[in-house]
N, C-alpha and C positions, 0 to 999 in steps of 0.2 A: 406532537414533534412534525417540523416543515419536514417536509421531503424537498423541498428546493432549499439547496446548498451552492456554494462553489464551485461543489464539485459535480455535481449534476450539471449545472448551468454551464459547465465548460463542456461537457457531452452533448447537451442539445444543441450549442451553439457551433461544434462541430459537427453535426449532421450525424453523429453516432448513436445505434441502438442500445440501450440498456434497459434494465429492468432494475425493481429496488426492494429490497427486504427488511423488515424490521425485526426486532428482538429486544426482548427486557434484558438492555444494560446490565450488568450487576457491578457498580463500581469496587466491590470488592473480592473480584477475580483475579486470579495470581497472573493468567494470562487472556488476555480481550478475545483474540483471536478463536483460542480453543473455546471460549466461553460462550463466542458470538454460532460458533458450528452445532455442539449442544443445542442451544438457542433455538436455530435452525433445524436441525434436525439432520444437518449434509457433515461430510463427510471432513474435516480438520483441513487436508491436505488441498481441499478446495477451495477454503478460507485462504487469504492472502492479507498479512499483515505491513504493514507502511512502515519502513524503519529510517527514520534519519540519522544520517551518518556525514562524518568528516572525511575528506580524502586530502591530503597532505594540505588541511587546513583550511579546506573550502566545501563548503553543503553539497551533500549528495544525496539520492532516495534510492533505497532497496525496499523491492515487492517479493517477499518469500512467503511460502506458505506458513499459515499458524503453527503447525507442528514441526516445523523445521528452525534452524536457527541459522544466524548468517554466517557464513567464514570472513573473516575481514580480508586474509591476503587473497581469496578470489575476487572479493566484491573490489577492491584493490586494482587487481587485473584486470577485473572487468573492464574499467574504465582508462586504465591505462596509467595508475596511480602508482606510487609508492606504499601507502600506509594509509589506512581507514579507521577510524574511530568512532564511537557511538555517539551522536551528538546530546549533550545533555539537555531532558524534557523541557525545562522552562528555554532554553533557546530553540527547538523544536517549535515548541506553540509560537515564539515572537516571529521565526522565518516563516512558518506555514500559514500562521491565522487559525488553526485548526488544534481545538484541545487534545492533549494527550487520551487514547481510548477512541479519538475521534478525527485524528489525522487520515486524510487522503491524498494519493500521489496526485490526484487533479483535483484544478482549480485553487493551487497553493498560491500567494502571495508574490513568490519569486519562483520561476523554472530555473528546476535544477538537474543535473546530469541525474539520470533515473536508469535502471537497473532492476528487469522483471525477470526472475528464476526461470529457469528455463521448465521446471516441472509444469509451469503452469499451460504449454503446448500439449501434457496428455490430455487435458478437459477441454469439451468442446464451449463451457462458460467457467466462469470462475468469479468467486466471489470477494469484493474489497470493501473497505471504507468508505463510504458514501460522503464523509465529512464533517459527521455529528456520529456522537456515543448511538448506539442501537440501530445505526442505518447501513445497509451494505448494499453496492453496486454487484449487480451480477451481469457481466460482460462478457464480450468473446476475447479470450487472449491476444489476437491479430489484432481485432479492433482498440483494447488497451495499448497496446505498442504505436499504433498510430496517434493515438489521442495526446501520447504522451511524447512520441520521436525518442523512444527509449529503446535501450538493447537488450536484448535477452540473453543471458549466460548462466552458467551452472554458478552460484555464490552461495551454497549451504551447504553445511559439513557433509 
């Protein structure tokens, strides 16, 4: 497994500290984030999943704990829109350049408005996808906000 991805390159270029964790990716797992947490032996609430959505027809990204579900009304409100819905997996792959199960909010082909759920601030560091199935980035929430220039808001149910 390569540990250099567009996500890790983006952090390195920005001079932001991070570490990597790998795990055995299970393509049959019902929920990738939960499977990643279990495989790494960490709490599911510390492992954040990257969800690609559309807000009023335009692409956006939400980063939420793997044991939570995004609330579309809260997500829309956090970015000043009216209506949000999940993006189709094929569209998410085309837009980000990553495969589903390996989508990172970092290093995407096109920068889109992004929201990090405020639960991330409860932790010194959180895990999120590193841009490849089986690769997680461990990073301080404040550093993630800086890297993505994203907003932090309550966007889970």
